[in-house]
C-alpha positions in Angstrom: 0.0 0.0 0.0 1.5 3.3 -1.0 2.1 6.0 1.6 -0.9 8.2 2.3 -1.0 11.8 1.0 -0.7 13.1 4.6 2.8 11.7 4.8 4.1 14.4 2.6 2.7 17.0 4.9 4.2 15.3 7.9 7.5 15.1 6.2 7.5 18.8 5.4 6.6 19.7 9.0 9.3 17.3 10.3 11.9 18.8 7.9 11.0 22.2 9.4 11.9 20.9 12.8 8.5 20.0 14.3 9.4 17.1 16.8 5.8 16.0 17.0 5.7 15.6 13.3 9.0 13.6 13.3 7.5 11.1 15.8 4.2 10.9 13.9 6.1 10.4 10.6 8.2 7.6 12.0 5.2 5.8 13.4 3.3 6.2 10.1 6.1 5.0 7.8 7.4 2.1 9.9 5.1 -0.6 8.3 6.0 0.6 4.8 9.7 0.7 5.6 9.6 -2.8 7.1 7.8 -4.1 3.9 10.5 -2.4 1.7 13.3 -3.9 3.7 11.6 -7.3 3.7 11.6 -7.2 -0.1 15.4 -7.2 -0.1 16.2 -9.2 3.1 14.6 -12.6 3.4 15.1 -13.0 7.1 12.5 -11.1 9.2 15.1 -10.1 11.9 17.4 -8.7 9.3 14.6 -6.8 7.7 13.7 -5.4 11.2 17.3 -4.3 11.7 17.4 -2.6 8.3 14.0 -1.0 9.1 15.4 0.4 12.4 18.5 1.8 10.6 16.2 3.4 8.0 14.0 5.0 10.6 17.1 6.3 12.4 18.4 7.7 9.1 15.0 9.4 8.5 14.9 10.9 12.0 18.5 12.1 11.7 18.3 13.3 8.1 14.8 14.7 7.8 16.1 18.2 8.3 18.1 17.7 5.1 15.1 16.5 3.1 14.9 19.1 0.4 11.7 18.0 -1.3 13.6 17.6 -4.6 11.7 14.4 -4.9 8.6 13.1 -3.0 9.2 12.0 0.5 8.3 8.4 -0.3 10.9 8.3 -3.1 13.5 9.6 -0.6 12.3 7.0 1.9 12.6 4.2 -0.7 16.1 5.2 -1.4 17.0 5.2 2.3 15.4 1.8 2.8 17.1 0.3 -0.2 20.5 1.6 0.9 20.1 0.6 4.5 18.9 -2.9 3.5 22.0 -3.4 1.3 24.2 -2.0 4.1 22.6 -4.4 6.6 23.3 -7.3 4.3 26.9 -6.3 3.8 27.4 -6.1 7.6 25.8 -9.4 8.2 27.8 -11.1 5.5 31.1 -9.7 6.8 30.1 -10.8 10.3 29.4 -14.3 9.1 32.7 -14.4 7.2 34.6 -13.4 10.3 32.8 -15.8 12.6 33.1 -18.6 10.1 36.8 -18.0 9.3 38.4 -21.3 8.6 35.0 -23.1 8.7 34.0 -24.9 5.6 31.4 -23.0 3.5 27.9 -24.3 3.8 26.5 -26.6 1.1 24.4 -24.8 -1.5 20.8 -24.6 -0.2 18.6 -27.6 -1.0 15.8 -26.2 -3.1 13.4 -28.7 -1.6 13.9 -27.2 1.9 14.7 -23.5 1.0 12.5 -20.8 -0.1 13.2 -20.0 -3.7 12.4 -16.3 -3.0 14.9 -16.2 -0.1 17.6 -17.9 -2.0 17.0 -15.6 -5.0 17.1 -12.5 -2.8 20.5 -13.5 -1.3 21.9 -14.2 -4.8 20.6 -10.8 -5.9 22.1 -9.0 -2.8 25.5 -10.7 -3.6 25.2 -9.6 -7.3 24.3 -6.1 -6.2 27.3 -6.0 -3.9 29.5 -6.8 -6.9 28.5 -3.8 -9.0 29.3 -0.1 -8.5 27.1 1.5 -5.8 25.4 3.9 -8.3 24.4 1.0 -10.5 23.2 -1.1 -7.5 21.1 1.8 -6.2 19.4 2.4 -9.6 18.5 -1.3 -10.2 17.3 -1.7 -6.6 15.0 1.4 -6.8 13.6 0.2 -10.2 13.5 -3.5 -10.2 13.1 -4.4 -6.5 11.2 -1.4 -5.2 9.3 -0.5 -8.4 10.0 3.2 -8.6 9.4 4.9 -12.0 12.3 6.3 -14.1 11.0 9.8 -13.2 11.0 9.1 -9.4 14.5 7.6 -9.6 15.8 10.5 -11.6 14.4 13.0 -9.0 15.7 11.0 -6.1 19.2 10.7 -7.6 19.3 14.2 -9.2 20.0 12.7 -12.6 18.4 13.0 -16.0 16.1 10.1 -16.9 18.4 9.1 -19.7 21.2 8.6 -17.3 19.0 6.5 -15.0 18.0 4.3 -18.0 21.7 4.0 -19.0 22.7 3.0 -15.4 19.8 0.5 -15.3 20.9 -1.1 -18.6 24.5 -1.4 -17.4 23.4 -2.7 -13.9 21.1 -5.3 -15.4 23.8 -6.6 -17.7 26.3 -6.9 -14.8 23.8 -8.4 -12.4 22.6 -10.9 -15.0 26.2 -11.9 -15.7 26.9 -12.3 -12.0 23.7 -14.3 -11.4 24.5 -16.6 -14.3 28.1 -17.2 -13.1 26.7 -18.1 -9.6 
């Protein structure tokens, strides 16, 4: 469900420094942020962690929200970036903790969610491309923003967004097929 129209007004008031608006905004967007983070991270606890990071980023950064794009576009960008960051931190932590331990066997498709396995493969592939490409493909292909919304959020012409998406899709496709 898309964010309600009143969210834009709350975001504007929060950006102007209204502490009540900040609290109301965070409460109103939390379910949407959790849903967005859950689209990238297959584990509920990981999505919750990314959601909390996103909400902290909203609270800390709302004063810098310029309204160049809609609030929900800005929010989607934060959620996508925080989800990818959470995944990188978790992956690094696992690599450190598992140092010297044999790698786990590839997941058994009969016992593993295809969606969860696909999301992890996608996160690995996104981590292997330049951050600007990963951000563009995440906003378009995972979170479903329009070219116009992505262009506004990133401060780029739509043609540049399309070019980045083309390059990102090629690189991600190659990475997934190498898997």
